[in-house]
C-alpha positions as CSV (number, residue, x, y, z in Angstrom):
1,X,-12.9,13.8,12.4
2,X,-15.3,11.5,10.5
3,X,-14.5,7.8,10.6
4,X,-14.9,5.6,7.5
5,X,-13.9,1.9,7.5
6,X,-11.9,2.3,10.7
7,X,-9.8,5.3,9.5
8,X,-10.1,8.9,10.8
9,X,-10.2,11.2,7.8
10,X,-9.3,14.9,8.1
11,X,-12.1,17.5,8.6
12,X,-10.5,20.4,6.8
13,X,-9.9,18.8,3.4
14,X,-12.2,18.1,0.5
15,X,-13.9,14.7,0.8
16,X,-12.3,13.4,-2.4
17,X,-8.8,14.0,-1.0
18,X,-9.8,12.8,2.5
19,X,-10.9,9.4,1.2
20,X,-7.4,8.8,-0.1
21,X,-6.3,8.5,3.5
22,X,-7.9,5.0,3.5
23,X,-5.4,2.3,2.4
24,X,-6.3,1.1,-1.1
25,X,-8.3,4.1,-2.2
26,X,-6.7,6.6,-4.5
27,X,-7.9,9.8,-6.2
28,X,-9.6,8.1,-9.1
29,X,-11.4,5.6,-6.9
30,X,-12.5,8.3,-4.4
31,X,-14.0,10.2,-7.4
32,X,-15.9,7.1,-8.5
33,X,-17.2,6.5,-4.9
34,X,-18.4,10.1,-4.6
35,X,-20.1,10.0,-8.0
36,X,-22.0,6.8,-6.9
37,X,-22.9,8.3,-3.6
38,X,-24.1,11.5,-5.3
39,X,-21.9,13.8,-3.1
40,X,-20.1,16.9,-4.4
41,X,-16.3,16.4,-4.5
42,X,-15.5,19.9,-3.1
43,X,-17.5,19.3,0.1
44,X,-15.4,19.4,3.2
45,X,-15.2,16.1,5.1
46,X,-16.3,17.7,8.4
47,X,-19.5,19.1,6.8
48,X,-20.8,15.6,5.7
49,X,-24.0,14.4,7.4
50,X,-24.3,10.9,9.0
51,X,-26.4,9.8,6.0
52,X,-23.7,10.7,3.5
53,X,-21.0,9.1,5.6
54,X,-23.0,5.9,5.8
55,X,-23.6,5.9,2.0
56,X,-19.8,6.2,1.4
57,X,-19.1,3.5,3.9
58,X,-21.6,1.1,2.3
59,X,-20.2,1.7,-1.2
60,X,-16.7,1.0,0.0
61,X,-17.7,-2.1,1.9
62,X,-19.7,-3.6,-1.0
63,X,-17.7,-2.6,-4.0
64,X,-14.0,-2.3,-2.9
65,X,-11.4,-4.1,-0.8
66,X,-9.8,-1.4,1.3
67,X,-8.1,-0.7,4.6
68,X,-7.2,-3.5,7.0
69,X,-9.0,-6.1,4.8
70,X,-6.7,-5.2,1.8
71,X,-3.6,-5.3,4.0
72,X,-4.6,-8.8,5.3
73,X,-5.3,-10.0,1.8
74,X,-1.9,-8.9,0.5
75,X,0.0,-10.4,3.5
76,X,-2.0,-13.7,2.9
77,X,-1.0,-13.7,-0.7
78,X,2.7,-13.2,0.1
79,X,2.5,-16.0,2.8
80,X,1.0,-18.3,0.2
81,X,3.8,-17.6,-2.2
82,X,6.4,-18.3,0.5
83,X,4.7,-21.6,1.5
84,X,4.5,-23.0,-1.9
85,X,8.2,-22.2,-2.5
86,X,7.8,-20.5,-5.9
87,X,10.4,-18.0,-7.2
88,X,8.5,-15.0,-6.0
89,X,8.1,-16.5,-2.6
90,X,11.8,-17.2,-2.3
91,X,12.5,-13.6,-3.3
92,X,10.1,-12.3,-0.6
93,X,11.8,-14.7,1.9
94,X,15.3,-13.4,1.1
95,X,14.2,-9.8,1.0
96,X,15.2,-9.2,-2.6
97,X,13.3,-7.5,-5.4
98,X,10.4,-9.7,-6.6
99,X,9.6,-8.3,-10.1
100,X,12.8,-9.0,-12.0
101,X,14.8,-5.9,-11.2
102,X,18.6,-6.0,-11.4
103,X,20.4,-6.5,-8.1
104,X,24.1,-6.1,-9.0
105,X,23.6,-2.4,-8.6
106,X,20.6,-0.6,-7.1
107,X,17.9,-2.6,-5.1
108,X,19.1,-0.8,-2.0
109,X,15.5,-0.3,-0.8
110,X,15.0,-4.1,-0.5
111,X,18.5,-5.2,0.4
112,X,19.1,-2.5,3.0
113,X,22.3,-0.6,3.7
114,X,25.5,-1.9,2.1
115,X,27.4,-4.6,3.9
116,X,31.1,-4.1,3.3
117,X,33.0,-7.3,2.6
118,X,36.3,-7.3,4.5
119,X,39.5,-8.6,2.9
120,X,38.5,-8.3,-0.7
121,X,41.5,-6.1,-1.6
122,X,44.0,-8.6,0.1
123,X,42.6,-11.5,-2.1
124,X,43.6,-9.6,-5.3
125,X,47.2,-8.9,-4.0
126,X,47.8,-12.7,-3.3
127,X,46.9,-13.6,-6.9
128,X,49.4,-11.2,-8.5
């Protein structure tokens, strides 16, 4: 398995798909990288020479933020938002959706499984 920017990419797949195993690199970006490195997209990742691998690695390092570096940058951005106490930071801290989605229904991915509130039915009966 070839190793690019700290990630093992699969041997048996085309290089343009194998590059998408690196965090932060999608299909379009992998096409651009291969075009710049002058490597055929259909080439299997296992068949690449050391020279070709080093060209790909250099292009990714110089032109793109990817892999562990991108993860670190994103977590630092979220930590900064939490520290300054802005609205988005508070939403991250509470584990709620950040981008203005509704939360009365939906938002189960961020909020987690439903928490049943006990005694709600009894409160209605006392009023009547």
